[in-house]
Phi, psi and omega in degrees: 000133179291156181296324181298328177277350178264349180233154182245012180275121184273172177289328175301320176298316177299312174305317189286315180292320173296324177291316173303314181294321180288328176288329178290314181297309177286339186063026186226142183273153174298321184067008180207148175272359182261106187307317184290320194277347181288327187263357187304316181286347180072003176286321173303319176291330173288324181284335170298312183298324182282347172282320185286316190220091188301134172082012182284324187253112186283317184216129178262127185271116177265005172304141173264055176236157180299327178293325180290320175296324173297312178312312181298312186297316179293330175295319173298310183298321174304317181300309186303320177298322178286339172281353177102005175287149181264147181312323177287346170262011184247160177262163179275140185302338182285343183293344182257358175298149175281108185284340179295345177249005177282142177281144180240143178259144183245000000 
């Protein structure tokens, strides 16, 4: 039996629970109903790591530029590695990018 057949949890339920947990741990609001866009700048992810392991991330880039967001996401992913997560357990920084503005090739 496949995992999908064994559970009634939807992706939306999982996103809602993950958001609730992250807001509770960081004491910060997502500020968006869109799970991906709330994490895109990496700020909340960095705050999450620093709640789990204080001081692990020394600097969070608060500039509102795509490069600052990419920097934060990469810092978060490196911190995850420091905490013992393997690369296969992590996402790629591009997974958080807004695909609606990405050009497509035909």
